[in-house]
C-alpha angles and dihedrals in degrees: 000000000000126000090252093055090049094054106024115069122182120191132178133222118220097260103071112012093152092062091048090050092050091049091051091047091054091050091046095236133118120256110251122251115244130164114226119183142146129234118233090266094052099262114145124241125194131181128170110227094204134046118274095175108143093359130133099239122201116191113199111206138148115212091217146081134086090309098042094155091054088051092056094047091048090055092050093046093049090050092049090050092050090048093052089046089060100250111176095226134359121210120187109213096201104188089184120021106214122214089026092130091067095067098133143016103270090172138019118284095015126136127237096223096170085068093043089056091048089053091050092049092051094048090051091066100256111152101190136020124212116188143149136235100348114205087246126013093222090073084084086071092060089074128073090204136068114292119193105204107195127187132217093203096103091050091051091045090053090052094057094040088060090059089068099216088193117191090358126126110239126197125189110211127202111209092213140009092259092064095047097100093052090045091053091053090050092048091052090051090052096037086235137141123261133232129179130204129203114223129200129194116215091178146352111307090001125113138178131185111237103175142011124209114198141036115280100160111133093357135121103247124205113194111204126195137155098231136024108197116156088351092231095125094043096048092046087052091050093049091049090052091048090053090049092057105263112172094215135352131216127179126208130179137162100225121045098198088159102183129180113332094004098112094047093046093050094046090053095041119109091249134121098213141355108215117195138161129245095249084116119028117249114212112255091236090060094056126085097053124071094321116092125179129210122189128245092185094102090050093051091043091055091047092049090049091052095048090047092051095041093246126142118280101174095059090059106032115016111115091239090058095040092107 
């Protein structure tokens, strides 16, 4: 057993074990053994089946899925168990940070659940958070601990570069104003034009495109977002681009939440491909059509290795340094 295996321990929650396995494989370590069960009334139980005393523990979990609240509780309970087992440090590798969309009070008497989740993570004994493409960057400030905010933009850029859109005019499109800065970074990576849409919300989980800034006529358009939930916003954006004369439309996003009618909407949308990351697992039966998955496991593995060896993470992976 190597020194890294003695000190570095990677464990997976129940939501995304394939990502955790891929991260461990890239690092050349074995995935740790943890027992996760539920009591008859639904309460979650966790027990580490190997010693973590003095270890740097990394818990890979996505706060997502059909049972998103169970996913959050499982992360907290695993962290508490590691703390009480005398782990030296506990890093939550949160591939998808649930509740991130509620990061401010947009209306009276609303909660700020992104901050609430940050408080829960802190109290559970987690000493560091590693995540990717938060809905808003300021969520990092909700924590009084180190937060490594990675970005999948270079991975997505590499995917589209490999398509060799030679002599074609490419335009990266932001589906709303809030995503404009990230879309600009992606457009710079691809040496493409930029267009920005304005989105309105007539109701909860409803969206409509009210304006488009930029010329997309005859261009290959790449719509970039952080999350695809019910796919209402992204499909409305694609339909708007088609109406404005776009030659071909691609969609890319980091987090495939894919709730409710998302799969059906995307399959019927006027798009060539929907490129997402494996921060949330996509069922095998949904792959092979328009949906393509690229892996963030190498990115997380490099970040974990740098944290473990006390090397810089921000110089490599922070969005402001992604270029």
